[in-house]
C-alpha positions in Angstrom: 101.7 113.8 51.9 98.8 116.0 51.0 98.5 118.8 53.6 95.4 120.8 54.6 95.6 123.5 57.2 93.3 125.6 59.2 94.8 128.9 60.4 93.5 130.3 63.7 93.8 134.1 63.9 92.3 134.7 67.3 91.7 131.4 69.1 90.5 130.7 72.6 90.6 127.2 74.1 87.1 127.0 75.6 84.1 129.0 74.5 82.1 130.9 77.1 80.2 134.1 77.3 83.2 135.9 78.7 85.7 135.0 75.9 86.4 136.5 72.5 85.7 134.7 69.3 88.4 133.8 66.9 88.5 133.6 63.1 90.5 130.9 61.3 91.3 130.1 57.7 91.6 126.9 55.8 94.6 126.1 53.7 94.2 123.4 51.1 97.0 121.7 49.1 95.4 121.0 45.7 97.8 123.6 44.2 100.1 123.0 41.3 102.8 124.9 43.2 102.1 124.3 46.9 104.2 126.6 49.1 106.7 124.8 51.3 106.1 124.5 55.0 108.8 127.2 55.6 106.9 129.5 53.2 103.6 128.8 54.9 105.1 129.6 58.3 106.6 132.7 56.9 103.1 133.8 55.7 101.7 133.0 59.2 104.3 135.2 60.8 103.8 138.0 58.2 100.0 137.9 58.8 100.6 137.7 62.6 98.6 134.5 62.7 99.2 132.8 66.0 97.1 129.7 65.7 97.0 127.0 63.0 95.2 123.7 62.4 96.6 121.0 60.2 94.2 118.6 58.5 96.8 115.9 59.0 100.0 115.8 61.0 102.5 116.5 58.4 106.0 116.1 59.9 107.6 118.8 57.9 104.9 121.3 58.8 105.1 120.4 62.5 108.9 120.9 62.4 108.5 124.3 60.7 106.0 125.4 63.3 108.3 124.4 66.2 109.5 127.2 68.5 107.2 129.7 66.9 104.6 129.8 69.7 101.9 129.2 67.2 99.1 127.1 68.6 98.6 124.0 66.4 95.7 121.6 65.9 96.5 118.4 64.1 94.0 116.0 62.4 93.5 112.3 61.8 92.9 112.0 58.0 89.7 110.1 57.1 91.7 107.2 55.5 93.3 106.5 58.8 90.2 106.6 60.9 89.2 102.9 60.5 92.5 101.6 61.8 92.6 104.0 64.8 88.9 103.4 65.6 89.4 99.7 65.9 92.7 99.6 67.8 93.7 101.4 71.0 97.3 100.5 70.2 97.1 102.1 66.8 95.6 105.2 68.3 98.3 105.4 70.9 101.0 105.0 68.2 99.4 107.8 66.2 99.4 110.1 69.2 103.0 109.1 70.0 104.2 109.8 66.5 102.2 112.9 65.6 101.7 114.6 68.9 104.1 113.5 71.7 107.1 113.5 69.3 106.5 117.2 68.7 105.5 118.8 72.0 106.4 121.0 73.6 108.5 122.6 70.9 105.4 122.6 68.7 102.4 124.0 70.6 99.8 121.4 69.8 96.4 122.2 71.4 93.8 120.1 69.7 93.1 117.0 67.5 90.4 116.8 64.9 89.5 113.2 64.2 88.4 112.8 60.6 86.2 115.3 58.7 82.5 114.9 57.9 82.7 111.2 58.5 78.9 110.6 58.8 78.3 112.0 55.3 81.5 111.2 53.4 82.7 107.9 55.0 79.6 106.4 56.6 81.2 102.9 56.7 83.6 104.3 59.3 80.8 105.9 61.4 80.5 102.9 63.8 84.1 103.4 65.0 84.1 107.2 65.0 83.5 107.6 68.7 85.9 104.8 69.5 88.6 106.7 67.6 88.0 109.8 69.6 88.0 107.9 72.9 91.2 106.0 72.0 93.0 109.2 71.0 91.8 110.9 74.2 93.0 107.9 76.3 96.4 108.2 74.8 96.5 111.9 75.7 95.4 111.1 79.3 98.2 108.5 79.6 100.7 111.2 78.6 99.1 113.8 80.8 98.2 115.9 77.8 94.4 115.8 78.0 94.3 119.0 79.9 95.8 121.1 77.1 94.7 119.1 74.0 91.0 118.9 73.0 89.6 116.1 70.8 86.6 116.5 68.4 85.4 115.8 64.8 83.9 118.2 62.2 80.4 117.5 60.9 78.6 118.6 57.8 75.5 120.8 58.5 73.6 118.4 56.2 73.2 116.0 59.1 70.7 118.6 60.5 67.2 118.0 59.2 64.4 120.7 58.9 67.0 123.4 59.8 64.4 126.2 59.6 62.9 127.2 61.8 65.9 126.4 64.0 63.7 125.5 67.0 62.3 122.5 65.0 65.7 121.2 63.7 67.0 117.8 64.7 69.9 115.5 63.7 69.2 112.8 61.2 67.8 110.1 63.5 69.6 107.4 61.6 72.8 108.7 63.2 71.6 108.6 66.8 73.7 105.6 67.6 76.7 107.7 66.8 75.6 111.2 67.7 74.4 110.5 71.2 77.7 108.8 72.4 79.7 111.5 70.4 77.9 114.3 72.3 78.4 112.5 75.6 82.1 112.3 74.8 82.3 116.0 73.9 80.4 117.0 77.0 82.5 114.8 79.4 85.8 116.0 78.0 84.9 119.7 77.8 85.3 119.7 74.1 83.3 121.5 71.3 81.0 120.5 68.5 82.7 121.2 65.2 80.3 122.2 62.4 80.9 123.1 58.7 78.5 125.9 57.7 78.2 126.9 54.0 75.5 129.5 53.3 76.7 129.5 49.7 75.4 126.0 49.2 72.2 126.6 51.1 71.5 129.6 48.9 72.4 127.7 45.7 70.2 124.8 46.6 67.2 126.8 47.8 65.8 127.5 44.3 65.4 131.2 45.1 63.8 130.7 48.5 66.8 132.1 50.3 67.6 135.7 49.3 71.2 136.5 48.4 71.4 139.3 50.9 70.3 136.9 53.6 73.1 134.5 52.7 75.7 137.3 52.5 75.0 139.0 55.9 73.8 142.1 54.1 71.4 144.3 56.2 67.8 143.4 55.8 64.7 145.5 56.6 62.8 144.0 59.6 60.0 142.7 57.4 62.5 140.6 55.4 64.1 139.0 58.5 63.3 135.3 59.0 61.3 134.7 62.2 61.1 131.4 64.1 57.4 131.2 64.9 58.1 129.0 67.9 60.6 131.2 69.7 59.9 134.6 67.9 63.7 134.9 67.4 64.6 137.0 64.4 67.3 135.8 62.0 69.2 138.2 59.8 71.5 135.7 58.1 71.7 132.0 57.1 74.9 131.5 59.2 73.2 132.2 62.5 70.2 130.1 61.6 72.3 127.0 60.8 74.3 127.4 64.0 71.2 127.7 66.1 69.7 124.7 64.3 72.7 122.7 65.5 72.2 124.0 69.1 68.5 123.1 69.0 69.4 119.7 67.5 71.8 119.0 70.4 69.1 120.2 72.9 66.6 117.8 71.3 69.0 115.0 72.5 69.3 116.7 75.9 72.8 118.2 75.4 72.8 121.9 76.2 76.3 122.9 77.3 78.5 121.9 74.3 79.8 125.0 72.5 79.9 125.1 68.7 83.0 125.9 66.6 82.3 126.5 62.9 85.1 124.5 61.3 84.6 125.8 57.7 82.7 128.7 56.1 83.3 130.8 53.1 82.2 131.9 49.6 83.9 131.2 46.2 85.1 134.1 44.2 84.6 132.6 40.8 82.3 130.0 39.2 81.2 128.5 36.0 78.0 129.5 34.1 75.8 127.6 36.5 77.3 129.5 39.5 76.6 133.1 38.7 76.8 134.2 42.3 80.4 132.9 42.8 82.0 136.3 42.3 84.8 138.3 43.8 82.4 140.9 45.2 80.2 138.3 46.9 83.2 136.4 48.3 84.5 139.7 49.6 81.1 140.7 51.0 80.5 137.3 52.7 83.9 136.9 54.3 84.2 140.5 55.4 80.8 140.4 57.0 81.4 137.0 58.5 84.6 138.2 60.2 82.9 141.3 61.5 79.9 139.3 62.7 82.1 136.7 64.5 84.5 139.2 66.1 81.6 141.3 67.4 81.0 138.5 69.9 77.3 138.9 69.5 76.7 135.1 69.3 73.4 133.9 67.8 69.8 134.7 68.5 69.5 131.5 70.6 72.7 132.2 72.5 73.5 135.9 72.4 76.9 136.6 73.8 78.1 133.0 73.4 80.9 133.3 70.8 80.9 131.2 67.6 84.5 131.0 66.6 84.9 130.3 62.9 87.4 129.1 60.3 87.2 130.6 56.8 87.5 128.3 53.9 90.2 129.0 52.7 93.6 130.7 52.6 94.8 129.6 49.1 92.9 129.1 45.8 93.4 125.4 44.9 94.0 125.3 41.1 94.3 121.5 41.0 91.0 120.7 42.8 88.6 118.7 40.6 85.0 119.7 40.1 83.3 123.0 39.1 85.2 126.2 38.8 84.1 127.3 42.2 86.0 124.4 43.9 89.3 126.1 42.8 88.3 129.6 44.0 87.6 129.7 47.7 90.9 131.3 48.6 91.9 134.7 50.0 95.3 134.4 48.4 96.9 132.7 45.4 99.8 130.3 45.8 102.3 133.2 45.7 100.6 134.9 48.6 99.0 137.6 46.5 95.5 138.6 47.7 92.7 137.5 45.4 90.7 140.4 46.8 91.1 142.7 49.8 88.7 142.2 52.6 86.6 145.1 53.8 87.2 145.0 57.6 86.4 148.5 58.8 85.5 148.2 62.4 86.8 144.6 62.7 90.5 145.3 63.4 93.5 144.3 61.4 93.5 140.6 60.8 95.5 140.1 57.5 98.2 142.1 55.9 96.2 142.4 52.7 93.4 144.1 54.7 95.7 147.0 55.5 96.8 148.1 52.0 93.5 149.6 51.1 94.6 149.3 47.5 91.4 147.9 45.9 89.6 149.1 42.8 86.4 148.2 41.0 86.7 147.5 37.3 84.7 146.1 34.4 84.9 142.3 34.4 86.8 140.7 31.6 84.5 139.3 28.9 81.4 141.1 30.2 78.6 141.7 27.8 79.1 145.3 26.3 75.3 145.9 26.5 75.2 145.1 30.2 78.3 147.2 30.7 76.6 150.1 29.0 73.5 149.7 31.1 75.6 149.6 34.3 77.6 152.7 33.1 74.3 154.5 32.5 73.1 153.6 36.0 76.4 154.7 37.6 76.4 158.1 35.8 72.6 158.5 36.5 71.0 157.1 39.7 74.5 156.2 41.0 75.3 159.9 41.0 78.9 159.4 39.7 80.4 162.6 38.2 81.0 161.3 34.6 81.9 164.6 33.1 85.5 163.4 32.9 84.3 160.9 30.3 83.1 163.5 27.8 84.9 164.1 24.6 87.9 166.4 25.2 88.0 165.6 28.9 90.9 163.7 30.7 89.3 160.3 30.8 87.6 160.3 27.4 90.4 158.1 25.9 90.3 155.2 25.3 86.8 155.7 24.0 85.2 152.4 24.7 82.6 151.0 27.0 85.1 148.9 29.0 87.3 151.9 29.9 84.4 154.2 30.6 82.5 151.8 32.7 85.7 150.9 34.7 86.0 154.7 35.4 82.4 154.9 36.6 82.4 151.7 38.5 85.5 152.6 40.4 84.3 156.1 41.1 81.1 154.7 42.6 83.0 152.1 44.6 85.4 154.7 46.1 82.5 157.1 46.8 80.7 154.3 48.7 83.8 153.7 50.8 84.3 150.3 49.2 81.4 148.9 51.3 80.4 145.3 50.6 78.2 144.9 47.5 79.1 148.2 45.8 81.3 146.5 43.1 78.9 144.2 41.4 76.7 146.1 38.9 74.7 142.9 38.1 77.8 140.8 37.7 79.8 142.9 35.2 82.2 144.4 37.7 84.9 142.9 39.9 87.4 144.0 42.5 91.1 144.2 41.7 94.3 145.3 43.5 95.7 146.8 40.2 95.1 150.5 39.8 93.1 150.8 36.5 94.2 154.4 36.0 97.7 153.1 35.4 96.5 150.6 32.8 94.2 152.6 30.6 
């Protein structure tokens, strides 16, 4: 059975102004060599991850998670939604088989019913709320509803006119589903699950959205986006989308349902049509996202109300179809080696690969030599890197080629700038690595 996980690093069961946010991570299974459940759990323990969400209810994974204390969210796969949404008995059987059979040894705390049903499986939309209610009724019958929440992730594309956020609203064609869904979430004390991808918003904006705005990079006040209706200032796409969802719920008179961002991330590699899918941008986005979420600052509309978030994703998925970027959203490869090391200064220790500090900036393989030379000239000039070691007769002169010399200069600049996000790009000809280039030249 295909397995898709979300790992919760710092989870709280109910969002309020007094609670801390959590960061989670997706794990997909479109890998040619998928780690076994035992290996996945070993990785969870090694990373000190205490919360995990499965996108199905894989029996082997649930057994592997037993007696670990890790909090687990299981999911109803999209292909099972129609059956569950049309039959209370089918829903009760699903809960008996995938939840009751595993508790309390496996600490199941939530159920996600489907994923982006309105946009990916619209024929199942009429039974979505019934599915949630049937699942919840089965939990009530087993006296588990107090500890297990039920919800369903939505794509942010169901929000129309998302900027300014105060004018946003859900696609009205989905009102027959959205209104009862929000009533269910409110009455059961659950949360609205939302997938937020600033990468796609940036890519589809035709240059309207600045890259820095998508990556959480600092903006001068005159570059911040201002909602003319509320005068709220937005410094990043992420907050604007989350607030657009809050305003959309408010438009339907629902104001007390917290939002959990179910998926968010940035690809580290792309094809020729995806020039901004780079290691440095992925590192910048995810590092800044983690810092932003764990600062518990909330959003401009709801300052101090946490927005717990799941990063997409833990593993690169080399078997996933589609463009190159689809295979390269991961923090790790299938062997558990970091694709890049997150910059988490001030955000605490979240992942083991964040604590090694062994990251370097090197010339990207296959980069245009003319662009490398231009970047080298900048680093040794305006970048104020001491490039005297590259002169003939000096220690770093050999090998005498633009790749080696630019790697020296790029890494010197990267280290000088304390590896801060965005300092290993050089117009796309540099990349971050965990291999020390001084030992390879």
